mmCIF file of the C-alpha atoms, coordinates in Angstrom:
data_MODEL
# 
_entry.id   MODEL 
# 
loop_
_atom_site.group_PDB 
_atom_site.id 
_atom_site.type_symbol 
_atom_site.label_atom_id 
_atom_site.label_alt_id 
_atom_site.label_comp_id 
_atom_site.label_asym_id 
_atom_site.label_entity_id 
_atom_site.label_seq_id 
_atom_site.pdbx_PDB_ins_code 
_atom_site.Cartn_x 
_atom_site.Cartn_y 
_atom_site.Cartn_z 
_atom_site.occupancy 
_atom_site.B_iso_or_equiv 
_atom_site.pdbx_formal_charge 
_atom_site.auth_seq_id 
_atom_site.auth_comp_id 
_atom_site.auth_asym_id 
_atom_site.auth_atom_id 
_atom_site.pdbx_PDB_model_num 
ATOM 1  C CA . UNK A 1 1  ? -0.001 0.157  -0.013 1.00 0.00 ? 1  UNK A CA 1 
ATOM 2  C CA . UNK A 1 2  ? 0.990  3.543  -0.678 1.00 0.00 ? 2  UNK A CA 1 
ATOM 3  C CA . UNK A 1 3  ? -0.037 6.345  1.658  1.00 0.00 ? 3  UNK A CA 1 
ATOM 4  C CA . UNK A 1 4  ? -0.081 10.093 0.958  1.00 0.00 ? 4  UNK A CA 1 
ATOM 5  C CA . UNK A 1 5  ? 2.427  11.610 3.437  1.00 0.00 ? 5  UNK A CA 1 
ATOM 6  C CA . UNK A 1 6  ? 2.377  15.592 3.969  1.00 0.00 ? 6  UNK A CA 1 
ATOM 7  C CA . UNK A 1 7  ? 5.819  17.165 4.724  1.00 0.00 ? 7  UNK A CA 1 
ATOM 8  C CA . UNK A 1 8  ? 5.956  20.480 6.399  1.00 0.00 ? 8  UNK A CA 1 
ATOM 9  C CA . UNK A 1 9  ? 9.003  22.727 6.869  1.00 0.00 ? 9  UNK A CA 1 
ATOM 10 C CA . UNK A 1 10 ? 8.957  24.349 10.325 1.00 0.00 ? 10 UNK A CA 1 
ATOM 11 C CA . UNK A 1 11 ? 11.177 27.069 11.624 1.00 0.00 ? 11 UNK A CA 1 
ATOM 12 C CA . UNK A 1 12 ? 13.761 24.821 12.727 1.00 0.00 ? 12 UNK A CA 1 
ATOM 13 C CA . UNK A 1 13 ? 12.672 21.243 11.845 1.00 0.00 ? 13 UNK A CA 1 
ATOM 14 C CA . UNK A 1 14 ? 10.589 19.121 9.515  1.00 0.00 ? 14 UNK A CA 1 
ATOM 15 C CA . UNK A 1 15 ? 7.354  17.362 10.065 1.00 0.00 ? 15 UNK A CA 1 
ATOM 16 C CA . UNK A 1 16 ? 5.397  14.640 8.409  1.00 0.00 ? 16 UNK A CA 1 
ATOM 17 C CA . UNK A 1 17 ? 1.965  13.095 8.940  1.00 0.00 ? 17 UNK A CA 1 
ATOM 18 C CA . UNK A 1 18 ? -0.233 10.538 7.095  1.00 0.00 ? 18 UNK A CA 1 
ATOM 19 C CA . UNK A 1 19 ? -3.808 11.830 6.776  1.00 0.00 ? 19 UNK A CA 1 
ATOM 20 C CA . UNK A 1 20 ? -5.361 8.240  6.277  1.00 0.00 ? 20 UNK A CA 1 
ATOM 21 C CA . UNK A 1 21 ? -3.459 7.164  9.523  1.00 0.00 ? 21 UNK A CA 1 
ATOM 22 C CA . UNK A 1 22 ? -4.467 9.630  12.256 1.00 0.00 ? 22 UNK A CA 1 
ATOM 23 C CA . UNK A 1 23 ? -1.915 9.960  14.909 1.00 0.00 ? 23 UNK A CA 1 
ATOM 24 C CA . UNK A 1 24 ? 1.025  8.981  12.474 1.00 0.00 ? 24 UNK A CA 1 
ATOM 25 C CA . UNK A 1 25 ? 3.576  11.576 12.700 1.00 0.00 ? 25 UNK A CA 1 
ATOM 26 C CA . UNK A 1 26 ? 7.249  12.294 12.650 1.00 0.00 ? 26 UNK A CA 1 
ATOM 27 C CA . UNK A 1 27 ? 9.580  15.183 13.240 1.00 0.00 ? 27 UNK A CA 1 
ATOM 28 C CA . UNK A 1 28 ? 13.327 15.494 12.201 1.00 0.00 ? 28 UNK A CA 1 
ATOM 29 C CA . UNK A 1 29 ? 15.740 17.928 11.851 1.00 0.00 ? 29 UNK A CA 1 
ATOM 30 C CA . UNK A 1 30 ? 16.213 17.275 8.029  1.00 0.00 ? 30 UNK A CA 1 
ATOM 31 C CA . UNK A 1 31 ? 13.871 16.407 5.325  1.00 0.00 ? 31 UNK A CA 1 
ATOM 32 C CA . UNK A 1 32 ? 15.966 13.010 4.801  1.00 0.00 ? 32 UNK A CA 1 
ATOM 33 C CA . UNK A 1 33 ? 15.644 12.254 8.550  1.00 0.00 ? 33 UNK A CA 1 
ATOM 34 C CA . UNK A 1 34 ? 11.754 12.773 8.568  1.00 0.00 ? 34 UNK A CA 1 
ATOM 35 C CA . UNK A 1 35 ? 11.552 10.774 5.461  1.00 0.00 ? 35 UNK A CA 1 
ATOM 36 C CA . UNK A 1 36 ? 13.162 7.809  7.215  1.00 0.00 ? 36 UNK A CA 1 
ATOM 37 C CA . UNK A 1 37 ? 11.182 8.293  10.280 1.00 0.00 ? 37 UNK A CA 1 
ATOM 38 C CA . UNK A 1 38 ? 7.664  8.640  8.735  1.00 0.00 ? 38 UNK A CA 1 
ATOM 39 C CA . UNK A 1 39 ? 8.312  5.411  6.785  1.00 0.00 ? 39 UNK A CA 1 
ATOM 40 C CA . UNK A 1 40 ? 9.289  3.597  10.135 1.00 0.00 ? 40 UNK A CA 1 
ATOM 41 C CA . UNK A 1 41 ? 6.131  5.261  11.830 1.00 0.00 ? 41 UNK A CA 1 
ATOM 42 C CA . UNK A 1 42 ? 3.783  4.130  8.998  1.00 0.00 ? 42 UNK A CA 1 
ATOM 43 C CA . UNK A 1 43 ? 5.159  0.346  9.371  1.00 0.00 ? 43 UNK A CA 1 
ATOM 44 C CA . UNK A 1 44 ? 4.757  0.559  13.142 1.00 0.00 ? 44 UNK A CA 1 
ATOM 45 C CA . UNK A 1 45 ? 1.265  2.094  13.013 1.00 0.00 ? 45 UNK A CA 1 
ATOM 46 C CA . UNK A 1 46 ? -0.123 -0.580 10.576 1.00 0.00 ? 46 UNK A CA 1 
ATOM 47 C CA . UNK A 1 47 ? 1.752  -3.335 12.537 1.00 0.00 ? 47 UNK A CA 1 
ATOM 48 C CA . UNK A 1 48 ? 0.082  -2.202 15.780 1.00 0.00 ? 48 UNK A CA 1 
ATOM 49 C CA . UNK A 1 49 ? -3.367 -1.991 14.242 1.00 0.00 ? 49 UNK A CA 1 
ATOM 50 C CA . UNK A 1 50 ? -3.162 -5.461 13.083 1.00 0.00 ? 50 UNK A CA 1 
ATOM 51 C CA . UNK A 1 51 ? -1.833 -6.826 16.418 1.00 0.00 ? 51 UNK A CA 1 
ATOM 52 C CA . UNK A 1 52 ? -4.914 -5.037 18.111 1.00 0.00 ? 52 UNK A CA 1 
ATOM 53 C CA . UNK A 1 53 ? -7.222 -6.744 15.590 1.00 0.00 ? 53 UNK A CA 1 
ATOM 54 C CA . UNK A 1 54 ? -8.212 -3.311 14.170 1.00 0.00 ? 54 UNK A CA 1 
ATOM 55 C CA . UNK A 1 55 ? -9.002 -2.546 10.552 1.00 0.00 ? 55 UNK A CA 1 
ATOM 56 C CA . UNK A 1 56 ? -5.841 -1.088 8.601  1.00 0.00 ? 56 UNK A CA 1 
ATOM 57 C CA . UNK A 1 57 ? -7.450 1.889  6.544  1.00 0.00 ? 57 UNK A CA 1 
ATOM 58 C CA . UNK A 1 58 ? -6.800 1.786  2.876  1.00 0.00 ? 58 UNK A CA 1 
ATOM 59 C CA . UNK A 1 59 ? -5.255 4.839  1.213  1.00 0.00 ? 59 UNK A CA 1 
ATOM 60 C CA . UNK A 1 60 ? -8.043 7.266  0.171  1.00 0.00 ? 60 UNK A CA 1 
ATOM 61 C CA . UNK A 1 61 ? -6.214 10.564 0.315  1.00 0.00 ? 61 UNK A CA 1 
ATOM 62 C CA . UNK A 1 62 ? -5.257 12.240 -3.032 1.00 0.00 ? 62 UNK A CA 1 
ATOM 63 C CA . UNK A 1 63 ? -3.082 15.342 -3.928 1.00 0.00 ? 63 UNK A CA 1 
ATOM 64 C CA . UNK A 1 64 ? -3.642 18.039 -6.280 1.00 0.00 ? 64 UNK A CA 1 
ATOM 65 C CA . UNK A 1 65 ? -1.411 21.130 -6.981 1.00 0.00 ? 65 UNK A CA 1 
ATOM 66 C CA . UNK A 1 66 ? -3.228 24.152 -7.709 1.00 0.00 ? 66 UNK A CA 1 
ATOM 67 C CA . UNK A 1 67 ? -1.338 27.445 -9.205 1.00 0.00 ? 67 UNK A CA 1 
ATOM 68 C CA . UNK A 1 68 ? -2.164 30.627 -7.601 1.00 0.00 ? 68 UNK A CA 1 
ATOM 69 C CA . UNK A 1 69 ? -1.180 33.826 -9.178 1.00 0.00 ? 69 UNK A CA 1 
ATOM 70 C CA . UNK A 1 70 ? 0.378  36.317 -6.649 1.00 0.00 ? 70 UNK A CA 1 
ATOM 71 C CA . UNK A 1 71 ? 0.631  40.095 -7.297 1.00 0.00 ? 71 UNK A CA 1 
# 
């Protein structure tokens, strides 16, 4: 499965979260670090859901880029 991951740059760190997996988040000092951490977090999150006998949500989020003119 492939989940949509949202990456954000903060003032001094980077963050990532998965809209289809509430609570699945990661924070790191670099984009490379947060990329690795969110991959681990997704695996851990899905394994935990399965272990607890819960349904693993199917990916449903999509992404679109919209150009906005700025003046």
